[in-house]
N, C-alpha and C positions, 0 to 999 in steps of 0.2 A: 504493500500500500504506500509506503514511504517513497518508493521509487517513482510511482506515478505522480506524486505531488512535486517531486523535483523536476520531472519532465514537464509538468504543467507550468511551473514557475519559469523554467527555461524557455518554454514557448512564449509566455507573456513577455519575457525580457527580449527575446528575438523580435517580436512584433513591435515593441517599443523602440528598439534600435532602428529597425527598418522604417518606422513611421518618422522618426526624427531625421534619418538620412535622406529620405525621399520627399520630405515636406517642401523643399525648394524647387522641385521639378514641376514642369508644366503638365497640366492635366491633358492627356491626348484627346479627350472628348470635348474639350473647350480650348481650341487653339487661340492664341492671342490674335487680335486684329479681326475678330469675327463676333458679330452679335449672336446671342442665343435665340432659340426658336420662340421662347416666351416673349422676348423683347421684339422680335419680328412681328408677332401677332399683335402686340400692343401698338407698335408703330403703324401697322396696316390699318388698325381701327382709327388712329388719329388722322391718317391720310384720307380715309373714307369720310370721316366726319368733316374734315376741312373742305371736301368737295361736295358737301350736301347729301351724302349718302348716310342717312340716319337709321337708327334701329337695326344695326347689323352686329353680328357676333362672329367670332372666329370659330370655324368648324374644323379646319385642319391646317397644319403648317408642315411644309416639306422643303428640304434643301435639294437644289439641283445645281451642281457645280458652283457657279459664282452668284447664285441668287436664291433667295427665299421665296417660295410660292405659298401665298396665304389665301385660303379659301374662306370667304365670308358669306353668310346667309342672313337674310332678313329675319327679325324676330316679330311675331312668332314664325318659326321655321316654315319655309315654303317648299321643302323637299328639293331644294336647289333650283327652283324655277326662277327666283330672283337673285341668285347667287352672283358674286363677283369674285374675280381673282386679282390679287394685288401682288406684283412682283417687286421685291426689294433687293438691293445689293447686299451680299453677305458681309462684306467688310465694314460698311458704315450704316447700313439700313436705309439708304436713300431710295426714293421711289424710282422704279424703272418704268412701270406702266400698270394701268388698270384695264382689265378686260373682262369679258364674259367667259365662263368656262367653255371649253371645247367639247363637242359631243353632245 
């Protein structure tokens, strides 16, 4: 039983050392110079509101190479009949274009 406790404490010590050693490294899921998907959705709502498109909510956000593609639908939801797509730059979140969904 005592051997397992020492193994358990050694594991905790190893995890603590690795945590401290890796704390300065960049998170690969969040590269620097790129806005996050939540921020992209919020910015898309701001751009839609600025252009008079009121009562919209974010339905989906996807990344495609150098742009965020944000799908918005009117509230109450219209089964995407009145949906719009807002494309934003990945690096700074600037508006690229607003369009209707294809298909």
